[in-house]
Structures are given as structure tokens and as C-alpha cells.
C-alpha positions as CSV (number, residue, x, y, z in Angstrom):
1,X,-3.6,16.0,18.8
2,X,-3.6,17.2,22.4
3,X,-2.2,14.6,24.8
4,X,-3.2,11.6,22.7
5,X,-0.3,10.1,20.8
6,X,-0.3,8.2,17.6
7,X,0.2,4.5,17.9
8,X,1.0,2.2,15.0
9,X,-0.2,-1.4,15.3
10,X,-0.3,-4.5,13.1
11,X,-3.8,-4.9,11.5
12,X,-5.9,-7.6,12.9
13,X,-9.1,-9.3,11.5
14,X,-11.1,-7.3,14.1
15,X,-10.0,-4.0,12.3
16,X,-11.7,-4.9,9.0
17,X,-15.0,-3.1,9.6
18,X,-13.4,0.1,10.8
19,X,-10.9,0.0,7.9
20,X,-13.8,-0.5,5.4
21,X,-15.5,2.6,6.8
22,X,-12.3,4.6,6.7
23,X,-11.8,3.7,3.1
24,X,-15.4,4.7,2.3
25,X,-14.7,8.1,3.8
26,X,-11.3,8.5,2.2
27,X,-12.0,7.2,-1.3
28,X,-15.8,6.6,-1.8
29,X,-17.5,3.8,-3.5
30,X,-15.8,4.4,-6.9
31,X,-12.6,2.9,-5.6
32,X,-13.8,-0.6,-6.3
33,X,-13.6,0.0,-10.1
34,X,-9.9,0.9,-9.9
35,X,-7.4,-1.6,-11.2
36,X,-5.5,-1.8,-7.9
37,X,-8.7,-2.8,-6.1
38,X,-9.4,-5.4,-8.7
39,X,-6.0,-7.0,-8.0
40,X,-7.0,-7.3,-4.3
41,X,-10.2,-9.1,-5.0
42,X,-10.2,-12.6,-3.4
43,X,-6.7,-12.0,-2.0
44,X,-6.4,-11.2,1.7
45,X,-3.9,-8.6,2.7
46,X,-0.9,-9.9,4.6
47,X,-1.9,-8.8,8.2
48,X,1.7,-9.2,9.4
49,X,2.7,-6.4,7.0
50,X,-0.5,-4.3,7.1
51,X,-0.6,-1.5,9.7
52,X,-3.2,0.7,11.4
53,X,-2.8,4.0,13.2
54,X,-4.8,4.9,16.3
55,X,-5.2,8.0,18.3
56,X,-6.6,6.8,21.5
57,X,-9.2,4.2,20.4
58,X,-10.0,6.0,17.2
59,X,-8.6,4.4,14.0
60,X,-7.1,7.3,12.0
61,X,-5.1,5.5,9.3
62,X,-4.6,2.2,7.6
63,X,-2.1,0.7,5.1
64,X,-2.4,-2.8,3.6
65,X,0.1,-5.0,1.8
66,X,-1.3,-7.6,-0.5
67,X,0.8,-10.4,-2.3
68,X,0.9,-10.0,-6.1
69,X,3.2,-11.1,-8.9
70,X,5.1,-8.7,-11.1
71,X,5.8,-10.8,-14.1
72,X,7.4,-13.9,-12.6
73,X,8.6,-12.1,-9.5
74,X,6.7,-12.2,-6.2
75,X,5.9,-8.7,-5.0
76,X,3.6,-6.8,-2.6
77,X,0.9,-4.3,-3.6
78,X,0.9,-1.4,-1.2
79,X,-2.4,0.1,-0.4
80,X,-4.9,1.3,0.0
81,X,-3.2,3.9,2.2
82,X,-6.0,5.8,3.9
83,X,-5.9,8.5,6.6
84,X,-8.9,10.0,8.3
85,X,-9.5,13.3,6.5
86,X,-9.3,15.3,9.7
87,X,-5.9,13.8,10.5
88,X,-4.2,14.3,7.1
89,X,-1.0,16.3,6.6
90,X,0.4,15.2,9.9
91,X,2.8,12.5,8.7
92,X,0.5,9.6,9.5
93,X,0.4,8.2,5.9
94,X,4.2,8.3,5.6
95,X,4.6,6.6,9.0
96,X,2.2,3.8,8.0
97,X,4.1,3.2,4.7
98,X,7.5,3.3,6.4
99,X,6.3,0.8,9.0
100,X,4.9,-1.6,6.4
101,X,8.1,-1.4,4.3
102,X,10.2,-2.1,7.3
103,X,8.0,-5.1,8.2
104,X,8.2,-6.4,4.6
105,X,11.9,-6.0,4.5
106,X,12.3,-7.8,7.8
107,X,10.1,-10.6,6.5
108,X,12.3,-11.1,3.5
109,X,10.2,-9.5,0.8
110,X,12.1,-7.8,-2.0
111,X,9.7,-5.7,-4.1
112,X,6.7,-3.5,-3.5
113,X,4.6,-1.9,-6.2
114,X,1.7,0.6,-6.1
115,X,-0.3,3.0,-8.1
116,X,0.2,6.5,-6.7
117,X,1.9,9.9,-6.9
118,X,5.7,9.7,-7.3
119,X,6.2,13.1,-5.6
120,X,4.6,11.7,-2.4
121,X,5.8,8.1,-2.4
122,X,9.3,9.0,-3.8
123,X,10.2,10.3,-0.3
124,X,9.8,6.7,0.8
125,X,11.9,5.1,-1.9
126,X,9.4,4.5,-4.7
127,X,10.3,5.2,-8.3
128,X,8.3,5.2,-11.5
129,X,8.3,1.8,-13.3
130,X,10.1,2.3,-16.7
131,X,7.7,2.3,-19.6
132,X,6.8,-1.1,-20.9
133,X,8.2,-3.1,-18.0
134,X,4.9,-3.9,-16.2
135,X,1.3,-4.0,-17.3
136,X,-1.8,-3.9,-15.2
137,X,-4.9,-6.0,-15.7
138,X,-7.1,-2.9,-16.3
139,X,-6.9,0.8,-17.1
140,X,-4.3,2.7,-15.1
141,X,-2.2,5.7,-15.7
142,X,1.2,3.9,-16.1
143,X,3.1,7.0,-15.2
144,X,1.6,6.4,-11.6
145,X,2.8,2.8,-11.5
146,X,5.7,2.8,-8.9
147,X,8.1,0.3,-7.4
148,X,10.3,0.1,-4.4
149,X,13.2,-2.2,-4.1
150,X,13.5,-3.5,-0.5
151,X,16.7,-5.3,-1.6
152,X,19.0,-3.5,-4.1
153,X,18.5,-4.9,-7.5
154,X,15.2,-6.6,-6.8
155,X,13.6,-4.9,-9.8
156,X,16.3,-5.9,-12.2
157,X,14.9,-8.0,-15.0
158,X,11.3,-7.8,-13.6
159,X,8.7,-7.4,-16.4
160,X,5.3,-8.6,-17.5
161,X,1.8,-8.4,-16.1
162,X,1.0,-7.6,-12.5
163,X,-1.4,-10.3,-11.3
164,X,-3.0,-11.4,-8.0
165,X,-0.5,-13.3,-5.9
């Protein structure tokens, strides 16, 4: 990345348009039909936990955290995690997730869920949700439903539908 360094910053309302364009490039328009996106409809991300990555003035990554409920338990839904295609495989996504998890832990949150690949997110503390514990409001490959306890034991006894927070 030459002499420009990566800077992680809290997301602000002014970043919304650039993040929308990044998500368009990273995921395309079909993303809106996915169950995780449906959970985010009409629920604003928590900007104090959502993070962007910049190289110079260029936004190269974004991770959002949105309040949801996992059964009766409050939780956060991680994502979308997006990295500019030309900047992938440089650790930016992992840095964004780690930063968001640390901010959530510091703010007193206990549980984070997401739909994603366990081999990737497992490095950051995510584990597969045991079969039958959580349901999503639409079609999803339940083997990709993951959780991360920010506090040991936070997932104990959690079960039921995942709903908008």
C-alpha cells in the first residue's frame, strides 16, 4: 500500500453513501434478498460499534453492527463486512471485525451473531450455532449461522428466533 497506512475509524452518518457503494461492489444487488439484510431493514446500525477502514481518503472497508434479539437475549448482528476487492487478503476484514468486537465488549454487549464462513470467522472467536438453537426469519444455511460470546457463557440457554432488535 506504498506509504499510505490503514486507518480504522468509527462509522459516521457521512460514510453511508460510500459504504452503500462499497457494498454494491462487494456483494451486488442480490444481497437485499438475503435473510441477514432483511433483519437490518428499518434498524440502524450502532455507529459506535461500526467501523470503516481508510487508506488515505479512500474507504476500503466497512463493518457494521446492528442490534437484534436471539430468542429473548439481546445480541448484535455483525455485517455486512465488506472490503474493496483490490484490497482483499490484506487482513483488513479481520481488523474491522476485531475492532468492532472490542468496541462491543467495552460497551457491555455479550453476544454477536452472523451468517458467514466458520473457517474465516472462527479465527476471531465465532463458532457454529448448535442445530435447533436459533432460527432465522427467512431462508439461510443454518450451518453458516455463527455466534461469538463476548462474555463467557453468554450463549448458554439462548434459543429461539433471531429478530430485529
